[in-house]
N, C-alpha and C positions, 0 to 999 in steps of 0.2 A: 460133970459140968454140962455135958451135952444134954443129958436127961433134963436138967433144970431148964435149959433154954427151950427145949421141946415142950415142956409143960407150960412155960410162960406163953409161948406162941399159941398153944391150944386154948389157953384161958382167954387170950386176947381175941382170937377168932370167935370163940363162943360168945364173948360179950358183944362183939360187933354184930354177929348174926342175929342176936336177940333184939338188937335195936333197929334193925333194918325192916322196912315195910315189906310185906309180901309182894312178890313179883306178879303183877297182873298184866294181861295183854292190854295194850294201849287202844284207846278209842280211835278208829280210823277217820272219823269225821273231821277233826282239826287238820290232819294230814291231807285229806282230800281238799279241804278249803284252801290250804296253803298251796297245794299243787295247782288248783284252779286259778288262784291269784297269779302264780308264776307264769302259767300258760297264757293268761290274759295279757300280760306285759310283753310277751315274746312275739316275734314275727315269724312268718313261715320261712322255711329253710331256703327256698328259691329266692324269695325277696331279700333275705339276709345276704346271700351270695351275690345277688345283683348289686346290692349296696356296697359290698366289699369290693367288687370289681370296679364300680364307679369311683369309689374313693382311691383305689389303686391307680386307675387311669388318671385321676386328677393329680395324684402325687407325682406320677411319672411326668405329666405335662408341666407341673410346677418345677420339678428338678430340671427339666429340659429348658424351661424359661429362665431359671436361675443360671444355668450354664451359659445360655446365649447372652444373658445380661453380663456375666463375668467376662465373656469373650469381648463383648462390645466395650466394656469398661477398659479392658486391656488395650484394645485397638485405639480407643479414644486417648489413652495415655500416650501411646506411641505417636499418634497423630499430633498431639499437643507438643511432644518433644521434637518431632520433625518441624512443626510450625515454628517453634522457638529457634531452632537451628536456621531455618530459612529466614526468619526475621533478623538474626544476627548477620547472616550472609548479605541480606539486602542492605542493612545498615552499613556494613563494610563496603559494599559496592557503591553506595551513595557517598560515603566519605572519599573513596578513590575518585569517583566522578567529580566531586567538588574540587579535589586537588588538581585533577586534569583540567578542569575549566579555569582554575586560577593560573595554571601554567600556560594554557592556550591564550588567556588574556594577556599575560606577561609577554609571550612571544609575539602576539599581535601588536602590542605597543612597541616592542623592539623593532618589528618589521616596519611599522609606520615611521619610527625614528630614522631607520636606515633609508627608507624611501625618501623621506624629507631631506636627509643628508645628500642622497644621490641627486635629487632635484637641485639642491643648492650648488653642488659641484658642477652639474651640467650648466646651470645658469652662470656660474663663475667662468667655466670654460667658454661658454658662448660669448661672454663679455670680454674676456682677455685673449681668447684664441688658444690654440693648442700650445702646450709647453714646448720649449726648445730642448728637445731631448739630446740632440747632438752637441750642443754647446757646453763647454766646460766652464765652470765657475772659476774666477781668478783667485 
């Protein structure tokens, strides 16, 4: 069986070899033209590395700016939250102040009523004289 496979492989190789063109050295002109074209599109090494460094610096600055922006956004959110808390506290203080003003107005009115009552009693005492404290009622 192996001999049969070996013969088949030899026949196949022989048939392929006869159909292949002869190996001839390639003409270097197309390769040189391609090389010249590639070299015309490239930049010198120093210029390339300067450009790489410039882009690297720009990327670092961009990342730094993005980080500063993120920090500023976070700080802005904190300030906004603090501002809302302060607004709530101010509203609460204004409500308490309004209640205090209402209470002060009520106390002022009560004080005025008591002063008026005191003046009317003084007027009554002035007209009738002092009460007879020592006398007993029958």
